[in-house]
C-alpha positions as MATLAB code, in Angstrom:
seq = 'MNSEKIKISEYLNYSVISFGTSLLTLTVSTYILYYYTDVLLFPLELVTVLLFACRFFDGAIDPVIGFYMERRHSRFGKYRGYIIFWALPASIFHAAMFSPPSLTGTPLVAYCFVLYLFWAVAHSMIECAHSPMLITINGSPER';
ca = [
     -47.183   95.883  208.104;
     -46.761   92.474  206.418;
     -48.248   89.835  208.936;
     -47.140   86.849  206.924;
     -44.736   84.444  208.478;
     -41.618   84.039  206.856;
     -40.603   80.545  206.380;
     -37.022   79.184  207.425;
     -36.476   78.125  203.897;
     -36.791   81.706  202.879;
     -34.288   82.844  205.395;
     -31.999   80.068  204.151;
     -32.378   81.182  200.451;
     -31.591   84.721  201.165;
     -28.734   83.646  203.229;
     -27.260   81.382  200.450;
     -27.235   84.292  198.036;
     -25.484   86.385  200.555;
     -22.935   83.643  200.959;
     -22.066   83.044  197.461;
     -21.773   86.715  196.486;
     -19.758   87.466  199.717;
     -17.419   84.523  198.850;
     -16.715   85.654  195.414;
     -16.250   89.213  196.499;
     -13.912   88.367  199.201;
     -11.936   86.214  196.773;
     -11.470   88.880  194.309;
     -10.885   91.803  196.823;
      -8.206   89.955  198.811;
      -6.460   88.105  196.039;
      -6.702   90.206  192.737;
      -3.884   92.712  193.706;
      -1.359   90.037  194.593;
      -2.454   88.113  191.525;
      -2.032   90.900  188.984;
       1.343   92.244  190.730;
       3.173   89.047  191.780;
       1.666   86.356  189.546;
       1.140   87.987  186.185;
       3.853   90.633  187.062;
       1.949   93.869  186.090;
       3.340   97.142  187.428;
       1.762   98.259  190.628;
       0.808  101.739  188.917;
      -0.918   99.949  186.247;
      -2.882   97.585  188.652;
      -3.841  100.749  190.637;
      -5.369  102.554  187.679;
      -6.943   99.324  186.268;
      -8.782   98.351  189.705;
      -9.577  102.200  190.209;
     -11.092  102.403  186.839;
     -13.092   99.442  187.238;
     -14.410  100.380  190.713;
     -15.204  103.804  189.721;
     -17.207  102.472  186.774;
     -18.849  100.056  188.868;
     -19.892  102.649  191.432;
     -21.329  105.000  188.747;
     -23.340  102.196  186.948;
     -24.778  100.904  190.451;
     -27.533  103.685  190.543;
     -28.309  103.185  186.978;
     -28.915   99.343  187.439;
     -30.972   99.991  190.665;
     -33.022  102.568  188.710;
     -33.801  100.163  185.891;
     -34.445   97.209  188.293;
     -36.938   99.320  190.128;
     -39.016   99.880  186.969;
     -38.990   96.424  185.538;
     -40.886   93.029  186.248;
     -40.290   89.737  184.830;
     -42.032   86.428  185.052;
     -39.744   85.615  188.123;
     -40.669   88.596  190.176;
     -39.201   92.146  190.323;
     -35.668   91.166  191.375;
     -35.163   87.278  191.350;
     -34.641   86.999  187.746;
     -31.607   89.132  187.626;
     -30.102   86.732  190.404;
     -31.012   83.666  188.434;
     -29.577   84.952  185.190;
     -26.448   86.782  186.382;
     -25.180   84.022  188.910;
     -23.556   81.855  186.119;
     -21.896   84.640  184.114;
     -20.514   86.129  187.446;
     -19.128   82.828  188.122;
     -17.592   82.245  184.854;
     -16.093   85.694  185.003;
     -14.506   84.909  188.399;
     -12.964   81.635  187.217;
     -11.664   83.188  184.072;
     -10.068   86.141  185.973;
      -7.682   83.675  187.654;
      -7.027   81.674  184.440;
      -5.838   84.060  181.764;
      -4.985   82.674  178.316;
      -1.443   82.716  177.173;
      -1.248   86.199  176.217;
       1.667   88.808  177.028;
       1.851   92.630  177.151;
      -0.958   94.857  176.324;
      -3.398   92.183  175.232;
      -3.055   90.521  178.517;
      -3.608   93.737  180.467;
      -6.665   94.577  178.113;
      -8.057   90.987  178.803;
      -7.643   91.338  182.618;
      -9.148   94.835  182.601;
     -12.169   93.730  180.578;
     -12.608   90.652  182.510;
     -12.646   92.410  185.812;
     -15.058   95.037  184.450;
     -17.487   92.264  183.331;
     -17.233   90.513  186.653;
     -17.946   94.005  188.439;
     -21.001   94.364  186.376;
     -22.355   90.993  186.919;
     -21.646   91.097  190.670;
     -23.453   94.443  190.827;
     -26.606   93.014  189.006;
     -26.784   90.422  191.538;
     -26.218   92.846  194.542;
     -28.552   95.241  193.397;
     -31.133   92.709  193.055;
     -30.383   90.865  196.343;
     -30.488   93.879  198.588;
     -34.070   95.101  198.086;
     -35.278   91.616  198.269;
     -34.247   91.663  202.145;
     -36.825   94.214  202.752;
     -39.441   91.216  202.830;
     -37.642   89.583  205.640;
     -38.491   92.215  208.238;
     -41.925   92.779  206.595;
     -41.582   96.668  206.364;
     -42.653   98.166  203.110;
     -40.530  101.265  203.785;
     -36.958  101.687  202.611;
];
């Protein structure tokens, strides 16, 4: 059992990470379907396949990311480096998803698919690094 007292600043730091990733996730999960079908005018069937394929890949890659993170350390610690590095790419991918270039047809669909996939991977890198860090809050070494 860890007997060190956790500082209020550490609680706030963990909360800021959760707030930021939750805000990005909530924006994407509630608005992306509307944006693709009503703004970019993609057929609903195409959007369904696109979102399913990306989420399926994301679900398959998460255990691989977690396995990799468990076995690697950086100068920032075991997980913190992933959050520091992937925060900016995740934000850039998020902004780019809702501001597509002036493409039409298949190039626009490919652009949206690749960008959504990159955002999902960047988001997974942050979430897979953030979740194990929460163990230190309760002081328990068990998972």
